[in-house]
CHARMM internal coordinates of N, CA and C (Angstrom, degrees):
IC EDIT
DIST 1 N 1 CA 1.4428
DIST 1 CA 1 C 1.5202
ANGL 1 N 1 CA 1 C 109.34
DIST 1 C 2 N 1.2986
ANGL 1 CA 1 C 2 N 114.55
DIHE 1 N 1 CA 1 C 2 N 138.87
DIST 2 N 2 CA 1.4532
ANGL 1 C 2 N 2 CA 121.34
DIHE 1 CA 1 C 2 N 2 CA -176.44
DIST 2 CA 2 C 1.5201
ANGL 2 N 2 CA 2 C 111.37
DIHE 1 C 2 N 2 CA 2 C -90.68
DIST 2 C 3 N 1.3086
ANGL 2 CA 2 C 3 N 116.16
DIHE 2 N 2 CA 2 C 3 N 141.73
DIST 3 N 3 CA 1.4585
ANGL 2 C 3 N 3 CA 120.20
DIHE 2 CA 2 C 3 N 3 CA 177.26
DIST 3 CA 3 C 1.5247
ANGL 3 N 3 CA 3 C 109.66
DIHE 2 C 3 N 3 CA 3 C -122.27
DIST 3 C 4 N 1.3104
ANGL 3 CA 3 C 4 N 115.47
DIHE 3 N 3 CA 3 C 4 N 158.26
DIST 4 N 4 CA 1.4563
ANGL 3 C 4 N 4 CA 122.85
DIHE 3 CA 3 C 4 N 4 CA 179.68
DIST 4 CA 4 C 1.5181
ANGL 4 N 4 CA 4 C 107.80
DIHE 3 C 4 N 4 CA 4 C -119.72
DIST 4 C 5 N 1.3209
ANGL 4 CA 4 C 5 N 116.90
DIHE 4 N 4 CA 4 C 5 N 128.75
DIST 5 N 5 CA 1.4599
ANGL 4 C 5 N 5 CA 121.24
DIHE 4 CA 4 C 5 N 5 CA 175.27
DIST 5 CA 5 C 1.5212
ANGL 5 N 5 CA 5 C 108.52
DIHE 4 C 5 N 5 CA 5 C -116.85
DIST 5 C 6 N 1.3191
ANGL 5 CA 5 C 6 N 115.20
DIHE 5 N 5 CA 5 C 6 N 137.57
DIST 6 N 6 CA 1.4555
ANGL 5 C 6 N 6 CA 119.83
DIHE 5 CA 5 C 6 N 6 CA 177.21
DIST 6 CA 6 C 1.5207
ANGL 6 N 6 CA 6 C 109.42
DIHE 5 C 6 N 6 CA 6 C -143.40
DIST 6 C 7 N 1.3198
ANGL 6 CA 6 C 7 N 115.01
DIHE 6 N 6 CA 6 C 7 N 147.68
DIST 7 N 7 CA 1.4602
ANGL 6 C 7 N 7 CA 120.42
DIHE 6 CA 6 C 7 N 7 CA 174.87
DIST 7 CA 7 C 1.5202
ANGL 7 N 7 CA 7 C 107.75
DIHE 6 C 7 N 7 CA 7 C -87.28
DIST 7 C 8 N 1.3327
ANGL 7 CA 7 C 8 N 115.56
DIHE 7 N 7 CA 7 C 8 N 128.50
DIST 8 N 8 CA 1.4606
ANGL 7 C 8 N 8 CA 120.70
DIHE 7 CA 7 C 8 N 8 CA -178.81
DIST 8 CA 8 C 1.5222
ANGL 8 N 8 CA 8 C 109.15
DIHE 7 C 8 N 8 CA 8 C -128.31
DIST 8 C 9 N 1.3186
ANGL 8 CA 8 C 9 N 115.25
DIHE 8 N 8 CA 8 C 9 N 149.88
DIST 9 N 9 CA 1.4651
ANGL 8 C 9 N 9 CA 121.80
DIHE 8 CA 8 C 9 N 9 CA 174.03
DIST 9 CA 9 C 1.5242
ANGL 9 N 9 CA 9 C 107.22
DIHE 8 C 9 N 9 CA 9 C -113.47
DIST 9 C 10 N 1.3207
ANGL 9 CA 9 C 10 N 116.40
DIHE 9 N 9 CA 9 C 10 N 131.63
DIST 10 N 10 CA 1.4605
ANGL 9 C 10 N 10 CA 120.56
DIHE 9 CA 9 C 10 N 10 CA 178.55
DIST 10 CA 10 C 1.5234
ANGL 10 N 10 CA 10 C 108.28
DIHE 9 C 10 N 10 CA 10 C -73.20
DIST 10 C 11 N 1.3247
ANGL 10 CA 10 C 11 N 114.95
DIHE 10 N 10 CA 10 C 11 N 117.36
DIST 11 N 11 CA 1.4644
ANGL 10 C 11 N 11 CA 120.28
DIHE 10 CA 10 C 11 N 11 CA 179.44
DIST 11 CA 11 C 1.5242
ANGL 11 N 11 CA 11 C 110.39
DIHE 10 C 11 N 11 CA 11 C -89.33
DIST 11 C 12 N 1.3388
ANGL 11 CA 11 C 12 N 115.67
DIHE 11 N 11 CA 11 C 12 N -43.91
DIST 12 N 12 CA 1.4624
ANGL 11 C 12 N 12 CA 119.17
DIHE 11 CA 11 C 12 N 12 CA -174.69
DIST 12 CA 12 C 1.5238
ANGL 12 N 12 CA 12 C 110.01
DIHE 11 C 12 N 12 CA 12 C -157.07
DIST 12 C 13 N 1.3275
ANGL 12 CA 12 C 13 N 116.13
DIHE 12 N 12 CA 12 C 13 N 143.18
DIST 13 N 13 CA 1.4666
ANGL 12 C 13 N 13 CA 122.35
DIHE 12 CA 12 C 13 N 13 CA 172.34
DIST 13 CA 13 C 1.5229
ANGL 13 N 13 CA 13 C 106.92
DIHE 12 C 13 N 13 CA 13 C -125.95
DIST 13 C 14 N 1.3246
ANGL 13 CA 13 C 14 N 115.77
DIHE 13 N 13 CA 13 C 14 N 122.82
DIST 14 N 14 CA 1.4627
ANGL 13 C 14 N 14 CA 120.75
DIHE 13 CA 13 C 14 N 14 CA 177.97
DIST 14 CA 14 C 1.5190
ANGL 14 N 14 CA 14 C 108.34
DIHE 13 C 14 N 14 CA 14 C -119.14
DIST 14 C 15 N 1.3167
ANGL 14 CA 14 C 15 N 117.40
DIHE 14 N 14 CA 14 C 15 N 129.98
DIST 15 N 15 CA 1.4574
ANGL 14 C 15 N 15 CA 122.45
DIHE 14 CA 14 C 15 N 15 CA 178.51
DIST 15 CA 15 C 1.5236
ANGL 15 N 15 CA 15 C 108.85
DIHE 14 C 15 N 15 CA 15 C -105.85
DIST 15 C 16 N 1.3298
ANGL 15 CA 15 C 16 N 115.05
DIHE 15 N 15 CA 15 C 16 N 140.33
DIST 16 N 16 CA 1.4604
ANGL 15 C 16 N 16 CA 119.26
DIHE 15 CA 15 C 16 N 16 CA 177.51
DIST 16 CA 16 C 1.5227
ANGL 16 N 16 CA 16 C 109.05
DIHE 15 C 16 N 16 CA 16 C -154.77
DIST 16 C 17 N 1.3103
ANGL 16 CA 16 C 17 N 115.67
DIHE 16 N 16 CA 16 C 17 N 161.26
DIST 17 N 17 CA 1.4610
ANGL 16 C 17 N 17 CA 122.49
DIHE 16 CA 16 C 17 N 17 CA 175.21
DIST 17 CA 17 C 1.5233
ANGL 17 N 17 CA 17 C 106.39
DIHE 16 C 17 N 17 CA 17 C -93.49
DIST 17 C 18 N 1.3292
ANGL 17 CA 17 C 18 N 116.90
DIHE 17 N 17 CA 17 C 18 N 118.77
DIST 18 N 18 CA 1.4703
ANGL 17 C 18 N 18 CA 119.46
DIHE 17 CA 17 C 18 N 18 CA -176.81
DIST 18 CA 18 C 1.5303
ANGL 18 N 18 CA 18 C 113.03
DIHE 17 C 18 N 18 CA 18 C -80.02
DIST 18 C 19 N 1.3418
ANGL 18 CA 18 C 19 N 117.26
DIHE 18 N 18 CA 18 C 19 N 0.72
DIST 19 N 19 CA 1.4523
ANGL 18 C 19 N 19 CA 120.93
DIHE 18 CA 18 C 19 N 19 CA 175.21
DIST 19 CA 19 C 1.5157
ANGL 19 N 19 CA 19 C 114.60
DIHE 18 C 19 N 19 CA 19 C 86.28
DIST 19 C 20 N 1.3252
ANGL 19 CA 19 C 20 N 118.46
DIHE 19 N 19 CA 19 C 20 N -2.67
DIST 20 N 20 CA 1.4605
ANGL 19 C 20 N 20 CA 121.70
DIHE 19 CA 19 C 20 N 20 CA 179.26
DIST 20 CA 20 C 1.5201
ANGL 20 N 20 CA 20 C 109.33
DIHE 19 C 20 N 20 CA 20 C -92.79
DIST 20 C 21 N 1.3217
ANGL 20 CA 20 C 21 N 116.76
DIHE 20 N 20 CA 20 C 21 N 124.92
DIST 21 N 21 CA 1.4538
ANGL 20 C 21 N 21 CA 121.63
DIHE 20 CA 20 C 21 N 21 CA -179.28
DIST 21 CA 21 C 1.5273
ANGL 21 N 21 CA 21 C 109.39
DIHE 20 C 21 N 21 CA 21 C -61.17
DIST 21 C 22 N 1.3184
ANGL 21 CA 21 C 22 N 115.60
DIHE 21 N 21 CA 21 C 22 N 132.77
DIST 22 N 22 CA 1.4583
ANGL 21 C 22 N 22 CA 120.68
DIHE 21 CA 21 C 22 N 22 CA 177.81
DIST 22 CA 22 C 1.5113
ANGL 22 N 22 CA 22 C 114.77
DIHE 21 C 22 N 22 CA 22 C 91.09
DIST 22 C 23 N 1.3353
ANGL 22 CA 22 C 23 N 118.26
DIHE 22 N 22 CA 22 C 23 N -12.66
DIST 23 N 23 CA 1.4666
ANGL 22 C 23 N 23 CA 120.57
DIHE 22 CA 22 C 23 N 23 CA 178.93
DIST 23 CA 23 C 1.5160
ANGL 23 N 23 CA 23 C 112.04
DIHE 22 C 23 N 23 CA 23 C -78.03
DIST 23 C 24 N 1.3280
ANGL 23 CA 23 C 24 N 116.68
DIHE 23 N 23 CA 23 C 24 N -32.32
DIST 24 N 24 CA 1.4555
ANGL 23 C 24 N 24 CA 119.09
DIHE 23 CA 23 C 24 N 24 CA -174.57
DIST 24 CA 24 C 1.5101
ANGL 24 N 24 CA 24 C 110.41
DIHE 23 C 24 N 24 CA 24 C 72.80
DIST 24 C 25 N 1.3166
ANGL 24 CA 24 C 25 N 116.00
DIHE 24 N 24 CA 24 C 25 N -143.02
DIST 25 N 25 CA 1.4571
ANGL 24 C 25 N 25 CA 121.49
DIHE 24 CA 24 C 25 N 25 CA -176.94
DIST 25 CA 25 C 1.5299
ANGL 25 N 25 CA 25 C 109.87
DIHE 24 C 25 N 25 CA 25 C -88.29
DIST 25 C 26 N 1.3093
ANGL 25 CA 25 C 26 N 115.62
DIHE 25 N 25 CA 25 C 26 N 135.55
DIST 26 N 26 CA 1.4610
ANGL 25 C 26 N 26 CA 122.65
DIHE 25 CA 25 C 26 N 26 CA 174.82
DIST 26 CA 26 C 1.5206
ANGL 26 N 26 CA 26 C 107.61
DIHE 25 C 26 N 26 CA 26 C -108.71
DIST 26 C 27 N 1.3311
ANGL 26 CA 26 C 27 N 116.56
DIHE 26 N 26 CA 26 C 27 N 143.29
DIST 27 N 27 CA 1.4638
ANGL 26 C 27 N 27 CA 121.13
DIHE 26 CA 26 C 27 N 27 CA 179.90
DIST 27 CA 27 C 1.5152
ANGL 27 N 27 CA 27 C 110.08
DIHE 26 C 27 N 27 CA 27 C -115.20
DIST 27 C 28 N 1.3084
ANGL 27 CA 27 C 28 N 116.05
DIHE 27 N 27 CA 27 C 28 N 134.41
DIST 28 N 28 CA 1.4584
ANGL 27 C 28 N 28 CA 121.79
DIHE 27 CA 27 C 28 N 28 CA 171.26
DIST 28 CA 28 C 1.5219
ANGL 28 N 28 CA 28 C 106.08
DIHE 27 C 28 N 28 CA 28 C -106.58
DIST 28 C 29 N 1.3314
ANGL 28 CA 28 C 29 N 116.21
DIHE 28 N 28 CA 28 C 29 N 119.51
DIST 29 N 29 CA 1.4637
ANGL 28 C 29 N 29 CA 121.70
DIHE 28 CA 28 C 29 N 29 CA -175.63
DIST 29 CA 29 C 1.5200
ANGL 29 N 29 CA 29 C 109.06
DIHE 28 C 29 N 29 CA 29 C -114.48
DIST 29 C 30 N 1.3194
ANGL 29 CA 29 C 30 N 116.34
DIHE 29 N 29 CA 29 C 30 N 130.67
DIST 30 N 30 CA 1.4582
ANGL 29 C 30 N 30 CA 121.47
DIHE 29 CA 29 C 30 N 30 CA 175.27
DIST 30 CA 30 C 1.5251
ANGL 30 N 30 CA 30 C 107.98
DIHE 29 C 30 N 30 CA 30 C -108.09
DIST 30 C 31 N 1.3424
ANGL 30 CA 30 C 31 N 115.36
DIHE 30 N 30 CA 30 C 31 N 123.76
DIST 31 N 31 CA 1.4597
ANGL 30 C 31 N 31 CA 122.47
DIHE 30 CA 30 C 31 N 31 CA 179.12
DIST 31 CA 31 C 1.5242
ANGL 31 N 31 CA 31 C 109.23
DIHE 30 C 31 N 31 CA 31 C -110.67
DIST 31 C 32 N 1.3215
ANGL 31 CA 31 C 32 N 116.67
DIHE 31 N 31 CA 31 C 32 N 149.10
DIST 32 N 32 CA 1.4558
ANGL 31 C 32 N 32 CA 122.69
DIHE 31 CA 31 C 32 N 32 CA 168.81
DIST 32 CA 32 C 1.5167
ANGL 32 N 32 CA 32 C 106.42
DIHE 31 C 32 N 32 CA 32 C -102.02
DIST 32 C 33 N 1.3276
ANGL 32 CA 32 C 33 N 118.00
DIHE 32 N 32 CA 32 C 33 N 126.57
DIST 33 N 33 CA 1.4589
ANGL 32 C 33 N 33 CA 123.21
DIHE 32 CA 32 C 33 N 33 CA 178.03
DIST 33 CA 33 C 1.5278
ANGL 33 N 33 CA 33 C 107.74
DIHE 32 C 33 N 33 CA 33 C -83.81
DIST 33 C 34 N 1.3368
ANGL 33 CA 33 C 34 N 117.09
DIHE 33 N 33 CA 33 C 34 N 120.08
DIST 34 N 34 CA 1.4578
ANGL 33 C 34 N 34 CA 121.74
DIHE 33 CA 33 C 34 N 34 CA -174.55
DIST 34 CA 34 C 1.5177
ANGL 34 N 34 CA 34 C 111.53
DIHE 33 C 34 N 34 CA 34 C -105.98
DIST 34 C 35 N 1.3419
ANGL 34 CA 34 C 35 N 116.42
DIHE 34 N 34 CA 34 C 35 N 142.98
DIST 35 N 35 CA 1.4659
ANGL 34 C 35 N 35 CA 120.79
DIHE 34 CA 34 C 35 N 35 CA 172.95
DIST 35 CA 35 C 1.5256
ANGL 35 N 35 CA 35 C 108.01
DIHE 34 C 35 N 35 CA 35 C -83.36
DIST 35 C 36 N 1.3225
ANGL 35 CA 35 C 36 N 117.14
DIHE 35 N 35 CA 35 C 36 N 176.23
DIST 36 N 36 CA 1.4657
ANGL 35 C 36 N 36 CA 120.91
DIHE 35 CA 35 C 36 N 36 CA -177.64
DIST 36 CA 36 C 1.5257
ANGL 36 N 36 CA 36 C 113.16
DIHE 35 C 36 N 36 CA 36 C -62.57
DIST 36 C 37 N 1.3346
ANGL 36 CA 36 C 37 N 117.72
DIHE 36 N 36 CA 36 C 37 N -25.70
DIST 37 N 37 CA 1.4662
ANGL 36 C 37 N 37 CA 119.69
DIHE 36 CA 36 C 37 N 37 CA 178.42
DIST 37 CA 37 C 1.5310
ANGL 37 N 37 CA 37 C 112.61
DIHE 36 C 37 N 37 CA 37 C -91.55
DIST 37 C 38 N 1.3351
ANGL 37 CA 37 C 38 N 116.84
DIHE 37 N 37 CA 37 C 38 N 4.62
DIST 38 N 38 CA 1.4598
ANGL 37 C 38 N 38 CA 121.26
DIHE 37 CA 37 C 38 N 38 CA 175.58
DIST 38 CA 38 C 1.5076
ANGL 38 N 38 CA 38 C 115.97
DIHE 37 C 38 N 38 CA 38 C 92.01
DIST 38 C 39 N 1.3354
ANGL 38 CA 38 C 39 N 118.15
DIHE 38 N 38 CA 38 C 39 N -1.36
DIST 39 N 39 CA 1.4634
ANGL 38 C 39 N 39 CA 119.22
DIHE 38 CA 38 C 39 N 39 CA 178.06
DIST 39 CA 39 C 1.5271
ANGL 39 N 39 CA 39 C 109.97
DIHE 38 C 39 N 39 CA 39 C -78.37
DIST 39 C 40 N 1.3134
ANGL 39 CA 39 C 40 N 115.72
DIHE 39 N 39 CA 39 C 40 N 150.14
DIST 40 N 40 CA 1.4669
ANGL 39 C 40 N 40 CA 121.38
DIHE 39 CA 39 C 40 N 40 CA -178.50
DIST 40 CA 40 C 1.5232
ANGL 40 N 40 CA 40 C 109.77
DIHE 39 C 40 N 40 CA 40 C -78.42
DIST 40 C 41 N 1.3443
ANGL 40 CA 40 C 41 N 116.08
DIHE 40 N 40 CA 40 C 41 N 126.37
DIST 41 N 41 CA 1.4576
ANGL 40 C 41 N 41 CA 121.33
DIHE 40 CA 40 C 41 N 41 CA 178.26
DIST 41 CA 41 C 1.5241
ANGL 41 N 41 CA 41 C 111.88
DIHE 40 C 41 N 41 CA 41 C -98.05
DIST 41 C 42 N 1.3148
ANGL 41 CA 41 C 42 N 117.71
DIHE 41 N 41 CA 41 C 42 N -24.30
DIST 42 N 42 CA 1.4559
ANGL 41 C 42 N 42 CA 121.22
DIHE 41 CA 41 C 42 N 42 CA -178.86
DIST 42 CA 42 C 1.5103
ANGL 42 N 42 CA 42 C 110.48
DIHE 41 C 42 N 42 CA 42 C 176.15
DIST 42 C 43 N 1.3219
ANGL 42 CA 42 C 43 N 115.85
DIHE 42 N 42 CA 42 C 43 N -174.47
DIST 43 N 43 CA 1.4563
ANGL 42 C 43 N 43 CA 120.92
DIHE 42 CA 42 C 43 N 43 CA 178.42
DIST 43 CA 43 C 1.5192
ANGL 43 N 43 CA 43 C 109.70
DIHE 42 C 43 N 43 CA 43 C -124.34
DIST 43 C 44 N 1.3038
ANGL 43 CA 43 C 44 N 115.18
DIHE 43 N 43 CA 43 C 44 N 155.17
DIST 44 N 44 CA 1.4523
ANGL 43 C 44 N 44 CA 123.07
DIHE 43 CA 43 C 44 N 44 CA 178.58
DIST 44 CA 44 C 1.5149
ANGL 44 N 44 CA 44 C 107.01
DIHE 43 C 44 N 44 CA 44 C -137.30
DIST 44 C 45 N 1.3208
ANGL 44 CA 44 C 45 N 116.91
DIHE 44 N 44 CA 44 C 45 N 130.66
DIST 45 N 45 CA 1.4529
ANGL 44 C 45 N 45 CA 120.37
DIHE 44 CA 44 C 45 N 45 CA 178.90
DIST 45 CA 45 C 1.5159
ANGL 45 N 45 CA 45 C 108.51
DIHE 44 C 45 N 45 CA 45 C -120.40
DIST 45 C 46 N 1.3291
ANGL 45 CA 45 C 46 N 116.31
DIHE 45 N 45 CA 45 C 46 N 131.08
DIST 46 N 46 CA 1.4602
ANGL 45 C 46 N 46 CA 121.83
DIHE 45 CA 45 C 46 N 46 CA -179.22
DIST 46 CA 46 C 1.5247
ANGL 46 N 46 CA 46 C 109.16
DIHE 45 C 46 N 46 CA 46 C -126.67
DIST 46 C 47 N 1.3187
ANGL 46 CA 46 C 47 N 116.72
DIHE 46 N 46 CA 46 C 47 N 143.47
DIST 47 N 47 CA 1.4554
ANGL 46 C 47 N 47 CA 122.41
DIHE 46 CA 46 C 47 N 47 CA 173.43
DIST 47 CA 47 C 1.5119
ANGL 47 N 47 CA 47 C 106.88
DIHE 46 C 47 N 47 CA 47 C -111.32
DIST 47 C 48 N 1.3294
ANGL 47 CA 47 C 48 N 116.75
DIHE 47 N 47 CA 47 C 48 N 120.63
DIST 48 N 48 CA 1.4595
ANGL 47 C 48 N 48 CA 122.47
DIHE 47 CA 47 C 48 N 48 CA -173.20
DIST 48 CA 48 C 1.5259
ANGL 48 N 48 CA 48 C 110.76
DIHE 47 C 48 N 48 CA 48 C -129.06
DIST 48 C 49 N 1.3079
ANGL 48 CA 48 C 49 N 116.65
DIHE 48 N 48 CA 48 C 49 N 136.94
DIST 49 N 49 CA 1.4601
ANGL 48 C 49 N 49 CA 121.52
DIHE 48 CA 48 C 49 N 49 CA 176.29
DIST 49 CA 49 C 1.5251
ANGL 49 N 49 CA 49 C 108.84
DIHE 48 C 49 N 49 CA 49 C -103.76
DIST 49 C 50 N 1.3300
ANGL 49 CA 49 C 50 N 115.09
DIHE 49 N 49 CA 49 C 50 N 62.34
DIST 50 N 50 CA 1.4637
ANGL 49 C 50 N 50 CA 121.87
DIHE 49 CA 49 C 50 N 50 CA -179.66
DIST 50 CA 50 C 1.5286
ANGL 50 N 50 CA 50 C 107.14
DIHE 49 C 50 N 50 CA 50 C -119.19
DIST 50 C 51 N 1.3396
ANGL 50 CA 50 C 51 N 117.82
DIHE 50 N 50 CA 50 C 51 N 107.38
DIST 51 N 51 CA 1.4654
ANGL 50 C 51 N 51 CA 120.32
DIHE 50 CA 50 C 51 N 51 CA -175.12
DIST 51 CA 51 C 1.5336
ANGL 51 N 51 CA 51 C 114.24
DIHE 50 C 51 N 51 CA 51 C -58.50
DIST 51 C 52 N 1.3271
ANGL 51 CA 51 C 52 N 118.30
DIHE 51 N 51 CA 51 C 52 N -31.63
DIST 52 N 52 CA 1.4565
ANGL 51 C 52 N 52 CA 121.43
DIHE 51 CA 51 C 52 N 52 CA -175.98
DIST 52 CA 52 C 1.5293
ANGL 52 N 52 CA 52 C 112.87
DIHE 51 C 52 N 52 CA 52 C -86.06
DIST 52 C 53 N 1.3259
ANGL 52 CA 52 C 53 N 117.74
DIHE 52 N 52 CA 52 C 53 N 5.71
DIST 53 N 53 CA 1.4580
ANGL 52 C 53 N 53 CA 121.12
DIHE 52 CA 52 C 53 N 53 CA -174.76
DIST 53 CA 53 C 1.5212
ANGL 53 N 53 CA 53 C 112.60
DIHE 52 C 53 N 53 CA 53 C -57.40
DIST 53 C 54 N 1.3262
ANGL 53 CA 53 C 54 N 117.02
DIHE 53 N 53 CA 53 C 54 N -41.14
DIST 54 N 54 CA 1.4672
ANGL 53 C 54 N 54 CA 119.22
DIHE 53 CA 53 C 54 N 54 CA -178.35
DIST 54 CA 54 C 1.5256
ANGL 54 N 54 CA 54 C 112.00
DIHE 53 C 54 N 54 CA 54 C -64.79
DIST 54 C 55 N 1.3472
ANGL 54 CA 54 C 55 N 117.90
DIHE 54 N 54 CA 54 C 55 N -19.88
DIST 55 N 55 CA 1.4595
ANGL 54 C 55 N 55 CA 121.33
DIHE 54 CA 54 C 55 N 55 CA 177.15
DIST 55 CA 55 C 1.5273
ANGL 55 N 55 CA 55 C 111.58
DIHE 54 C 55 N 55 CA 55 C -86.21
DIST 55 C 56 N 1.3362
ANGL 55 CA 55 C 56 N 117.44
DIHE 55 N 55 CA 55 C 56 N -23.04
DIST 56 N 56 CA 1.4619
ANGL 55 C 56 N 56 CA 121.78
DIHE 55 CA 55 C 56 N 56 CA -175.08
DIST 56 CA 56 C 1.5285
ANGL 56 N 56 CA 56 C 113.28
DIHE 55 C 56 N 56 CA 56 C -92.69
DIST 56 C 57 N 1.3261
ANGL 56 CA 56 C 57 N 117.68
DIHE 56 N 56 CA 56 C 57 N -29.60
DIST 57 N 57 CA 1.4685
ANGL 56 C 57 N 57 CA 121.56
DIHE 56 CA 56 C 57 N 57 CA -176.94
DIST 57 CA 57 C 1.5180
ANGL 57 N 57 CA 57 C 110.37
DIHE 56 C 57 N 57 CA 57 C -117.42
DIST 57 C 58 N 1.3302
ANGL 57 CA 57 C 58 N 115.75
DIHE 57 N 57 CA 57 C 58 N 143.83
DIST 58 N 58 CA 1.4577
ANGL 57 C 58 N 58 CA 121.18
DIHE 57 CA 57 C 58 N 58 CA 179.21
DIST 58 CA 58 C 1.5190
ANGL 58 N 58 CA 58 C 108.80
DIHE 57 C 58 N 58 CA 58 C -126.33
DIST 58 C 59 N 1.3394
ANGL 58 CA 58 C 59 N 118.11
DIHE 58 N 58 CA 58 C 59 N 124.94
DIST 59 N 59 CA 1.4588
ANGL 58 C 59 N 59 CA 119.96
DIHE 58 CA 58 C 59 N 59 CA 177.23
DIST 59 CA 59 C 1.5252
ANGL 59 N 59 CA 59 C 111.30
DIHE 58 C 59 N 59 CA 59 C -54.78
DIST 59 C 60 N 1.3489
ANGL 59 CA 59 C 60 N 115.50
DIHE 59 N 59 CA 59 C 60 N 136.89
DIST 60 N 60 CA 1.4530
ANGL 59 C 60 N 60 CA 121.74
DIHE 59 CA 59 C 60 N 60 CA -179.67
DIST 60 CA 60 C 1.5154
ANGL 60 N 60 CA 60 C 114.04
DIHE 59 C 60 N 60 CA 60 C 91.29
DIST 60 C 61 N 1.3314
ANGL 60 CA 60 C 61 N 118.39
DIHE 60 N 60 CA 60 C 61 N -13.92
DIST 61 N 61 CA 1.4645
ANGL 60 C 61 N 61 CA 121.17
DIHE 60 CA 60 C 61 N 61 CA 179.79
DIST 61 CA 61 C 1.5298
ANGL 61 N 61 CA 61 C 110.71
DIHE 60 C 61 N 61 CA 61 C -92.61
DIST 61 C 62 N 1.3323
ANGL 61 CA 61 C 62 N 114.58
DIHE 61 N 61 CA 61 C 62 N 154.29
DIST 62 N 62 CA 1.4687
ANGL 61 C 62 N 62 CA 121.25
DIHE 61 CA 61 C 62 N 62 CA 179.56
DIST 62 CA 62 C 1.5225
ANGL 62 N 62 CA 62 C 110.75
DIHE 61 C 62 N 62 CA 62 C -98.65
DIST 62 C 63 N 1.3396
ANGL 62 CA 62 C 63 N 115.48
DIHE 62 N 62 CA 62 C 63 N 145.03
DIST 63 N 63 CA 1.4642
ANGL 62 C 63 N 63 CA 122.98
DIHE 62 CA 62 C 63 N 63 CA 179.25
DIST 63 CA 63 C 1.5206
ANGL 63 N 63 CA 63 C 108.55
DIHE 62 C 63 N 63 CA 63 C -139.45
DIST 63 C 64 N 1.3260
ANGL 63 CA 63 C 64 N 116.47
DIHE 63 N 63 CA 63 C 64 N 159.24
DIST 64 N 64 CA 1.4489
ANGL 63 C 64 N 64 CA 121.19
DIHE 63 CA 63 C 64 N 64 CA 172.19
DIST 64 CA 64 C 1.5207
ANGL 64 N 64 CA 64 C 107.05
DIHE 63 C 64 N 64 CA 64 C -100.03
DIST 64 C 65 N 1.3086
ANGL 64 CA 64 C 65 N 116.46
DIHE 64 N 64 CA 64 C 65 N 120.55
DIST 65 N 65 CA 1.4658
ANGL 64 C 65 N 65 CA 123.20
DIHE 64 CA 64 C 65 N 65 CA 179.61
DIST 65 CA 65 C 1.5211
ANGL 65 N 65 CA 65 C 107.52
DIHE 64 C 65 N 65 CA 65 C -100.91
DIST 65 C 66 N 1.3288
ANGL 65 CA 65 C 66 N 116.25
DIHE 65 N 65 CA 65 C 66 N 126.19
DIST 66 N 66 CA 1.4661
ANGL 65 C 66 N 66 CA 121.77
DIHE 65 CA 65 C 66 N 66 CA 179.57
DIST 66 CA 66 C 1.5235
ANGL 66 N 66 CA 66 C 108.81
DIHE 65 C 66 N 66 CA 66 C -112.95
DIST 66 C 67 N 1.3240
ANGL 66 CA 66 C 67 N 115.69
DIHE 66 N 66 CA 66 C 67 N 124.55
DIST 67 N 67 CA 1.4646
ANGL 66 C 67 N 67 CA 121.97
DIHE 66 CA 66 C 67 N 67 CA 177.16
DIST 67 CA 67 C 1.5260
ANGL 67 N 67 CA 67 C 107.77
DIHE 66 C 67 N 67 CA 67 C -113.73
DIST 67 C 68 N 1.3240
ANGL 67 CA 67 C 68 N 115.87
DIHE 67 N 67 CA 67 C 68 N 130.54
DIST 68 N 68 CA 1.4514
ANGL 67 C 68 N 68 CA 119.92
DIHE 67 CA 67 C 68 N 68 CA 177.30
DIST 68 CA 68 C 1.5118
ANGL 68 N 68 CA 68 C 109.25
DIHE 67 C 68 N 68 CA 68 C -148.89
DIST 68 C 69 N 1.3241
ANGL 68 CA 68 C 69 N 117.78
DIHE 68 N 68 CA 68 C 69 N 153.95
DIST 69 N 69 CA 1.4562
ANGL 68 C 69 N 69 CA 120.48
DIHE 68 CA 68 C 69 N 69 CA 179.44
DIST 69 CA 69 C 1.5312
ANGL 69 N 69 CA 69 C 110.88
DIHE 68 C 69 N 69 CA 69 C -60.20
DIST 69 C 70 N 1.3122
ANGL 69 CA 69 C 70 N 116.13
DIHE 69 N 69 CA 69 C 70 N 143.24
DIST 70 N 70 CA 1.4666
ANGL 69 C 70 N 70 CA 120.88
DIHE 69 CA 69 C 70 N 70 CA 179.24
DIST 70 CA 70 C 1.5194
ANGL 70 N 70 CA 70 C 110.57
DIHE 69 C 70 N 70 CA 70 C -81.24
END
COOR INIT
IC SEED 1 N 1 CA 1 C
IC BUILD
């Protein structure tokens, strides 16, 4: 199975209650997709229901995002 890796910079993390009982806080994260020379190639937005997300990601920092088939 093939996987895709990309370097992303966290642009913004927004937390909100999606109104569903038991979900808790949901985070909407906006990433900037960076090329090898650091220029922005595009944006990626993800909605995640991971309570610890604000502890794992920091706006302005770069991360390697790996996507692969489940």
